[in-house]
Residue, then its C-alpha position, 0 to 999 in steps of 0.5 A: m030624343a032623350l039624353t041620359d048619362e051614367s057613371v060607373i067604375d068599370k075597372i079596378e087594377v092592383y099594381e105591384d107596389g099595392s097601388i090601386g087604379v080606379r077607372t070611372a066611365t061616364r056614358v052618354f045615351r040617346d034613346g037608350v043607345r050609347i053615343a059617347e063614353t069618357y074615362h077618368r082615372q085615379i090612383l090610390t096609394p097604400g094607406s090613402s084615405l078611402d073616404g068617399q070611395p065606392q064600397k067595391v073600391v074600399d073592399v079591394a083596398n082592404a083586401v090588398w093593403t095588408q100590413d106588409v104592403l103598408d110597411a113596404y110602401p115608401a113614406p112621402 
């Protein structure tokens, strides 16, 4: 009986204000059959650091965070 797991980004959502929601699924398998799955979500706001983010998240952010979106997003 072999247990394995994997983490994958299974959802990237873009919100009206330009924020990006990223959902990571952690899946547990027993002998190749998925037996459990949990989720972790994070929100990246326009202008957030993308250090350490997977390339597909960086690509979405670079496409969405135009100068107009960055200018319109409220400063903290």
